N, C-alpha and C positions, 0 to 999 in steps of 0.2 A: 617731460616737460613736450616733447614731440607727439610723443605717442597718446597723449594726451589730448595735444592738438587735433591729432589722426583723426585719432576715433572720435571728438565730437560730431563732426559731419557726417560720417557714417550713421550716430544716434540721431539728427537731425534727419538724414531721409530714411530711416529705419522708423523711425514716427512717423514721418509725411505719410509712406509709405502704408502704415500700421490705419493712419486714419482717413489715409483716402485713397483707400486701393480699388475701391466700387468705382471710384469716378474713373479712374486711371482704367478701370478692366471697361467700365463703359463708352470711353475715348476710342479703348482700343476695336471693340465692338462694331461701333460705327463705322470707323476707318478701314478694317478687314472687308465688314460687307457691302461698304460700298464700293470698294476696289472689286470685290468678286462678282456683284451685280449691280453696277452702275444706275439703270435707267432705272430697277425698280425698287431697292432698298430704303432711296430716302425722297420715294415719288411721296408726292402732299396725299395721294392715295390710302397709301401704305402708314404714312406715317398718321395719320387719322383716324383708319381704321384701330391702330396700337391704340392709339391713346381713348378711344373711345371704349372698346373692348377691358384696356387694363385699367381704367377709370374703374370697373367694379372692383377689380383688385385689389387694387390700393384702399378704395376705402374697404376692404373685407380685413386688408392687412391694418389698418388703422384698429378695428374691431378687436382682431386678436392681440393688437401691443399694448394696450390701454390694462386689459387683469394679467398681461404676460410683464408690464413694470410691476407689478405685486408678487411675479412669481407666479401665477395662475394659467393655468389653460384655460379657453373656453374653446371644447369641439364641436360650442351647437352651433356657432358662427354658419356653417355651410349648411346645415337645416333651416336656418333663420331666415338666412339671405331664402332660399327656396320657399320657406311660407310667408315671408312679406311679398314675393312678385305678385307669388299666386293668388294672395287677398286682393292685391292691388289691381289685377285685373279683376276678378272675381266681385266683387263690389261696386266695379261699374258697369260690367257686362250682366250680373245676373244679378243685382240688386239696382240698378240703375242709380247710384248715387253718384252727384257729381265728382270729379277728381279731387278737386283741394280737400271735401272731407274723407274719401277715400285714404290721401293718402296722413291728414290727419290720424285716422283711425288705427292704419297700418302704422305709426309711427308711437302714437301710445300702447299699442301691443309693444312694439320692440320694446317701449321702456321696463312694459310687466314684463315681459320675460327675462329681460337683462334682471331686473329685481329678483326674480325668481332665481334665477343661475345664483346672485351672491347672499340670499338666504340662504338658500342650500348651502354653500359653500362657507359663509363667514360665519352664519350663527349656527348654521345644523353640525358643522365643520366636515363634510361628505368632502374627500377629496376631487378637487376642483375637476380631473380629467373624467372621473364616474361620473360627479355630478352633473355636468353638462354635457357628457355624452350621454346619459340616460337622457335630457332634457333634449336634447337632438333628437332623439329618436321617437320621441312623443310628437317632436313639431313634424319629423318627417311623415307619421299617421294623421297628423291634422290635414296636411295638406293634400296628401293622397283621398284622406278622406273627404276632405270639400269638394275635390276636383273630379271625386269617384275613379281614381286610377287615369281620367284621361285629359286630354287638353283642351285649354279654353281658349277658343281664337278670339282675336282682339278687334274682330272686322268696324265695328262701331264705336272704338275709341276717337275721343273729337282730339282735332290738331293742336290744340294747346297741351293735351297731355302728353304725346308723342314728339310734339315738340320742345318737352325740356331735356331731350338729348339730341337736339339737331348743334349746328355751327353758328358760330360768329366769328365775321368777319375770318371763316375760312379757320376757326379755332372751335375743336369740339366743345362743345358746354360742359360736359360732364369734368375734360380739364380742368377749367374752372372751378367747376365745384370741388374735385380735389385738392384745387389749390390751395381756395378758401377753408376749407377745413383742415389742412393743412398746416397753415398760418397760425390757424386757434389750436390746433392740439401741441404746434410748440411752443406758443407763447405761453399754456399751461401747464406743459412737461417740464420747460428750461428757465422758465419770469416767473413761472406764478410756487407760493407757498406749496401747495396742491401737489404740483409735481414732482419735487422735494420729496415730499411727503410717501408720495406712489415710490421712487427707487426706492429711501429708506427700506419699506415696508420688504420691497421685493430683494432687497439685499442681506437686512436682518430682521425679521421680524419680531423677535423678543426687543431688540434696542429699540425698535420704534416705539413698542410698546411702554417700554424703561422712558422715554424722552417724553412723554404724553400723547403719542398720535393715537386717535380712535382707529386701530388697522381693520375690525370688522366695519366699520362706516366705511373708511375709504375703499375699501376692496368691494362694496356694493357698489360703492359709489363706479368705481372700474367696470363693472359689469352691466351697470344701466346705461352710462358711454358706451358699452360697446354691444348691446342691444339695439339703444338707439340707430346707432353707424349701420348694423346689421340692416335695419328698419330703411334706412334712409339709400343703401343700397339696395334694396330689394325694390324701392319705387323705381328706381333707375332704371334698374335692370329690365324691369316690366315695361318703359317708356319704351327702353333700346329693342326689345323681342315682339312687343306689341303682342304678346298671347302668353294663356300660362303654362306652364308642362311640370307637373308636381316633383318628377326627377331631376328637373333644374337646382343647381344649390348644392350639393354635396362635390363635387366636380372641381368647387372653388376654392375647399378647403385647404388641398393641399398646394398651391402658390400662395395663398395667404401666410399661410405659418413658416413656406420656403421665405417669401421676401421679407418677414420680419424679421428669422432670424438669420435669415446673411445679412440683412441691416445694422443687427447688433455687430456684426462685426468692423464695422467704419464707422464714420465720424467719430462716434462717443462707442471705441470696441469694448463689449462688455458688457453693453445694457442695449436694451430696445431705445431705438430713437426714431423722430418724424424723418428726418432728411435721410437717414441712412435706410430706412425704410421705402420711400420712392426710388433713391437711386436703386435699391435691389428691384422693383417692383421696374422698371426702366430697363436694366441688365437682363433678366430673364425675358422679357417682352423682347425686345429688339432682337438676342440671338436666339430667339424661342423662330422668330422671323426670317434670321440668316436662314438658320439651317432650313428650317421647311421652304426658300427660296433653291436650296440646292438642291432638293429633290429627295430630301427625307422624308418617311414616311409618318401617316396621321399619327400610330402610336408613340415614335421616338417619344411625346410631349409625357407619356406618362415614366420613361427612364430618364427624362431631363428633368420633370421638377421632382421622383423622387433622389437621382444622382444629386441634385443642387442641395435639396431639404438633407441629407445627409453630409454632405462635403457643410452646408450652413449650422448645423448644431454642434460640428465638430471645431468649427472654428470660433464659433461663438464661444465655445464651451472653452478653448483654449484661451479666446481673449481675455474672457471673465480670468483666468488664471493668471495671470500675465497681468491684468490691472490690479487684481489682491495683494500680486505680491511687490508689485512697484508701490503701491499703498503702504505695506509695512515696511519694506526700503525706507522710504520716507519720513515714517513717523519714530525710526530707528535713527 
């Protein structure tokens, strides 16, 4: 009896660390680097720059998260955001199209690209990794064709467009966009039947079919949502960069996947989730910022992201195994 009483607090502590480990890590990162660089790490300029730049990563991570909830990888997101930001600048500069119309075209194009991915995966039964990688390569080709491999400067962009990514009472507007999208996705995935259906498909597609869920339709819907979010991220990236560069985009792929997979180890261990993804983006951003301020070379970012991705995948797999074992134990 005494042993059971002692083990219960340990079990509660273990579950707390398992569920909120990323939050603990984030707090530790803030404390450590604030002590090491008290004048710069938590300065308003540094935080503002991080929130602005990482808002793009967060939106792209959400784009990765939706198909991944069904167990499908979308490898086209990096190339997709690249094409979206190229079109957003090019339509305004080369075609003199007002930015709201250009944004509508880019968002509609994003939905179509997502639908193409969904059809290839759900209807033609092509492996998601291969299908989306192929589509991504095509998108990269289109970006280079449209720009002729050159940068399109946005000298004539209207203030109303560049102001999309300004600040509101000192808070980056892009962070507010991410907050709105995060809340909507959280409600969709955690509080609505469609979210539960996506998770069921990701857990066991055959069981989902037997329970009456239209797996192809939900998978296509997830890819359409991913395409829309990629396009939205591209519109905002164009407002931030104020120029179109065809090579921009693929560099966001690794951080986005690392954030989603690392986020799957916390809050809802073993499955991708909105809050965990946001925490992971913040942990990675503030950690790397602190490392940079300590004098790390620029190329350390690639080691950092690659190492985190490997660690995130390992922890995510481990969390998924623990979750299945717990479910089996509870059922028995």
